[in-house]
C-alpha positions in Angstrom: 4.0 -11.6 -20.5 4.2 -8.7 -22.9 1.0 -7.8 -24.8 2.5 -8.6 -28.2 3.5 -12.1 -27.0 0.1 -12.7 -25.4 -1.7 -11.6 -28.5 0.4 -14.0 -30.6 -0.4 -16.9 -28.3 -4.0 -16.0 -28.1 -4.3 -15.8 -31.9 -2.5 -19.1 -32.3 -4.8 -20.8 -29.7 -7.9 -19.3 -31.4 -6.7 -20.5 -34.9 -6.2 -24.1 -33.6 -9.6 -24.1 -31.7 -12.0 -22.2 -34.0 -10.5 -22.7 -37.4 -8.8 -26.1 -37.3 -11.2 -27.6 -34.8 -8.6 -28.9 -32.3 -9.8 -29.9 -28.8 -8.6 -28.0 -25.8 -6.6 -30.9 -24.5 -4.7 -31.2 -27.8 -4.0 -27.5 -27.8 -2.8 -27.6 -24.2 -0.4 -30.4 -25.0 1.0 -28.4 -27.9 1.4 -25.3 -25.7 2.9 -27.3 -22.9 0.2 -26.0 -20.6 -3.3 -26.8 -19.2 -6.9 -26.6 -20.4 -7.4 -23.6 -18.2 -4.4 -21.8 -19.8 -6.0 -22.4 -23.3 -9.4 -21.3 -22.0 -7.9 -18.0 -20.7 -6.2 -17.4 -24.0 -9.4 -17.9 -25.9 -11.2 -15.6 -23.6 -8.5 -13.0 -24.0 -8.7 -13.3 -27.8 -12.5 -12.6 -27.6 -12.1 -9.7 -25.2 -9.4 -8.0 -27.3 -11.5 -8.5 -30.5 -8.7 -10.7 -31.9 -11.4 -13.0 -33.0 -15.1 -12.4 -33.7 -17.4 -15.3 -33.3 -20.8 -15.5 -35.1 -23.1 -18.4 -34.5 -25.5 -18.7 -37.4 -27.9 -20.9 -35.4 -31.7 -21.0 -35.9 -33.4 -19.2 -33.0 -36.9 -20.0 -33.9 -37.0 -23.2 -31.9 -35.2 -21.6 -29.0 -37.7 -18.8 -28.8 -40.6 -21.2 -29.1 -39.3 -23.4 -26.4 -38.7 -20.4 -24.1 -42.4 -19.4 -24.6 -43.5 -22.9 -24.0 -41.5 -23.1 -20.7 -43.1 -19.9 -19.5 -46.6 -21.0 -20.5 -46.2 -24.5 -18.9 -44.2 -23.6 -15.8 -44.3 -19.9 -15.4 -40.5 -19.5 -15.6 -38.5 -16.9 -17.5 -36.5 -19.2 -19.8 -33.3 -18.5 -21.7 -32.9 -21.4 -24.2 -29.4 -21.6 -25.7 -29.1 -22.8 -29.3 -26.1 -25.2 -29.6 -24.4 -26.7 -32.7 -25.6 -30.2 -33.4 -22.1 -31.6 -33.4 -21.2 -30.1 -30.0 -20.0 -32.3 -27.2 -21.6 -32.3 -23.7 -18.7 -30.2 -22.4 -19.0 -27.7 -25.1 -22.8 -27.4 -24.5 -22.0 -26.9 -20.8 -19.7 -24.0 -21.6 -22.3 -22.4 -23.9 -25.0 -22.7 -21.3 -22.7 -21.5 -18.5 -21.8 -18.4 -20.5 -25.4 -17.6 -20.9 -26.0 -18.3 -17.2 -23.3 -15.8 -16.3 -24.9 -13.2 -18.5 -28.4 -13.7 -16.9 -26.9 -13.6 -13.4 -25.3 -10.3 -14.3 -28.7 -8.8 -15.1 -30.5 -9.9 -11.9 -27.8 -9.4 -9.3 -26.0 -6.3 -8.3 -25.4 -3.7 -5.6 -26.8 -4.2 -2.1 -28.1 -7.6 -2.9 -27.5 -11.0 -1.3 -26.7 -13.9 -3.6 -26.9 -17.6 -2.5 -24.7 -19.9 -4.5 -24.8 -23.7 -4.5 -21.5 -25.3 -5.6 -21.4 -27.9 -8.4 -20.0 -28.7 -11.8 -22.3 -26.4 -13.7 -22.1 -23.5 -11.3 -18.3 -23.8 -11.4 -18.5 -23.4 -15.2 -20.8 -20.3 -14.7 -18.1 -18.8 -12.5 -15.5 -19.2 -15.2 -17.6 -17.0 -17.6 -18.3 -14.1 -15.2 -17.1 -10.7 -16.2 -16.2 -8.2 -13.6 -19.1 -6.0 -12.4 -18.2 -3.3 -9.8 -20.8 -3.3 -7.1 -21.2 -1.9 -3.5 -22.8 -3.6 -0.6 -23.1 -6.9 -2.5 -22.9 -10.2 -0.5 -22.7 -13.8 -1.4 -23.5 -16.8 0.8 -22.7 -20.5 0.2 -25.9 -22.6 0.2 -24.6 -26.1 0.9 -21.6 -27.6 2.8 -18.8 -29.3 0.9 -16.9 -31.6 3.2 -17.0 -35.4 2.6 -15.3 -38.5 4.1 -12.4 -38.2 1.7 -11.7 -34.4 1.8 -12.7 -31.3 3.6 -14.2 -30.0 0.3 -13.4 -26.5 1.5 -11.0 -25.6 -1.2 -13.3 -26.8 -4.0 -16.3 -24.8 -2.7 -14.2 -21.8 -1.7 -12.7 -21.6 -5.2 -16.2 -21.4 -6.7 -17.7 -19.0 -4.2 -14.6 -16.7 -4.1 -14.7 -16.5 -7.9 -18.2 -15.0 -7.7 -17.1 -12.7 -5.0 -14.2 -11.3 -7.0 -16.5 -10.9 -10.1 -19.0 -8.7 -8.2 -16.7 -7.1 -5.5 -18.9 -8.9 -3.0 -18.2 -10.1 0.5 -18.4 -13.9 0.8 -19.7 -16.1 3.6 -18.7 -19.7 3.3 -20.6 -22.6 4.9 -18.0 -24.8 6.7 -20.0 -27.9 7.3 -20.2 -31.4 5.6 -22.3 -31.8 2.5 -23.9 -34.7 4.3 -23.6 -35.4 8.0 -23.0 -39.0 9.1 -25.9 -38.7 11.5 -29.1 -36.7 11.4 -28.7 -36.0 15.1 -25.3 -34.4 14.4 -26.8 -32.0 11.8 -29.7 -31.2 14.2 -27.2 -30.3 16.9 -25.0 -28.3 14.6 -28.0 -26.3 13.3 -28.5 -25.0 16.9 -25.1 -23.4 17.0 -25.3 -19.6 16.8 -22.6 -19.4 14.2 -24.4 -21.8 11.9 -27.8 -20.2 12.6 -26.3 -16.9 11.4 -25.4 -18.4 8.0 -28.7 -20.2 7.7 -30.4 -16.9 8.4 -28.3 -15.3 5.6 -29.4 -18.0 3.2 -33.0 -17.3 3.9 -32.5 -13.6 3.3 -31.1 -14.1 -0.2 -32.5 -11.9 -3.0 -31.2 -14.4 -5.7 -30.2 -18.0 -5.5 -28.1 -19.6 -8.2 -28.0 -23.4 -8.5 -28.1 -26.3 -10.9 -29.5 -29.8 -10.7 -27.7 -33.1 -10.1 -28.4 -36.4 -11.8 -27.1 -39.8 -10.7 -25.9 -41.0 -14.1 -25.2 -40.0 -17.7 -23.9 -36.8 -19.2 -21.3 -34.7 -17.5 -21.0 -36.2 -14.0 -22.6 -34.2 -11.2 -19.9 -33.5 -8.6 -22.0 -34.7 -5.7 -22.3 -38.2 -7.3 -18.7 -38.5 -8.6 -16.5 -37.0 -5.8 -16.9 -39.3 -2.9 -19.9 -37.7 -1.2 -22.0 -40.9 -1.4 -21.2 -44.5 -0.7 -22.8 -47.7 -2.1 -25.5 -47.8 0.6 -26.4 -44.2 -0.1 -26.8 -44.9 -3.8 -28.9 -48.0 -2.9 -31.1 -45.8 -0.7 -31.6 -43.3 -3.5 -32.7 -46.0 -5.9 -35.1 -47.5 -3.3 -36.6 -44.1 -2.5 -37.0 -43.3 -6.2 -34.9 -40.2 -6.2 -34.4 -38.6 -9.6 -31.8 -36.0 -8.7 -30.8 -33.3 -6.3 -30.9 -29.5 -5.9 -28.1 -28.1 -3.7 -27.6 -31.6 -2.2 -31.3 -32.0 -1.3 -32.8 -35.0 -3.1 -36.1 -35.0 -4.9 -38.5 -37.5 -6.5 -40.2 -37.2 -9.8 -43.2 -35.5 -8.3 -41.0 -32.9 -6.6 -41.4 -34.3 -3.1 -38.4 -34.5 -0.8 -39.8 -35.6 2.6 -39.1 -39.1 3.7 -35.8 -39.4 1.8 -33.4 -40.6 4.4 -30.3 -38.7 3.0 -32.2 -35.4 3.3 -32.2 -35.7 7.1 -28.4 -35.5 6.9 -28.1 -33.0 4.0 -26.7 -29.5 4.4 -28.5 -27.9 1.4 -31.2 -25.3 1.5 -34.6 -26.9 2.1 -37.1 -26.4 -0.8 -39.6 -24.7 1.4 -36.9 -22.0 2.2 -35.8 -21.8 -1.4 -39.3 -21.0 -2.6 -39.3 -17.8 -0.5 -36.4 -16.4 -2.4 -37.5 -13.8 -5.0 -35.3 -14.9 -7.9 -34.3 -18.6 -8.2 -31.9 -19.0 -11.2 -31.3 -22.6 -12.3 -28.6 -23.3 -15.0 -28.8 -26.8 -16.4 -27.7 -28.8 -19.4 -27.9 -32.4 -20.3 -30.9 -34.7 -21.1 -30.0 -36.8 -18.1 -31.1 -33.9 -16.0 -34.7 -33.8 -17.4 -36.4 -35.9 -14.7 -34.9 -33.8 -11.9 -35.6 -30.6 -13.8 -39.2 -31.5 -14.4 -39.6 -32.3 -10.7 -38.1 -28.9 -9.7 -40.3 -27.1 -12.1 -43.4 -28.8 -10.9 -42.5 -27.9 -7.3 -42.1 -24.2 -8.3 -38.5 -24.1 -7.2 -37.3 -22.2 -10.3 -38.2 -18.7 -11.4 -35.5 -18.2 -14.1 -34.1 -21.1 -16.2 -31.0 -21.2 -18.5 -31.0 -24.4 -20.5 -29.6 -25.7 -23.8 -32.1 -26.3 -26.7 -31.9 -30.1 -26.9 -32.6 -30.5 -23.2 -35.4 -28.0 -23.3 -36.9 -29.8 -26.3 -36.7 -33.2 -24.5 -38.3 -31.7 -21.4 -41.3 -30.3 -23.4 -41.6 -33.4 -25.5 -42.1 -35.6 -22.4 -44.9 -33.7 -20.9 
């Protein structure tokens, strides 16, 4: 596509989205394309300064909440102001954009990044700008296969996007998200090829992850894509689970032992995660507050990117 034609399409998309307030799905239909096509055009318009976006949002509450998060939990918080009328998906994109910016500041050359796949982390990947590095490496933190699909393409697309953004070599983790039997996981974890990947995970300089919640808001991929069956959901309710971090489930007090599904989970154990120097959590949605509070109480997070309403809800419920 010629630059002049791309500029014309980008300006048209920007006018429909920013000026007329059209939704991406409606613009995609008008263009005869997809949401991702519209998203790329809008990103192109911003990069080429065809549009300039200024958010006149009050930052006083965001700054205050960030200080409160640091005082209460010891985390470095980046609280993202969002327009009151924004949808959950729009808030996700704003928070993901900030998450990409923060990651860019803490990860670079000769560093090892652990990435846990999921809806929010996929969104962060879409907002990454290219950063040339040398010696950078990325390792996947949790398996992706489930009874319905290998899950490999879903996880690979996310991890490879991070690899391209940072010119980093990528190590995938080709195991199920949840094994059928704890004994199978135990045996697999003894394999030298898997031990090598587990060792890489423990060597990470930075880990990037979000939090999952069973219901409400933008659905967490682990709960909506066939990873769990009815008996699993019943067990989670019975064991008073509030959410998960990299497919490891936690209760409201931050504990994870004695939860049956964790014996079959592929995610990084919390005790290993705590040893990682920088632990960046990107989260949005008030339904995530119980899981977020549990993770903060367990000192699993050092850096937090969060939208203002969710941060306010978290601090209001102390």
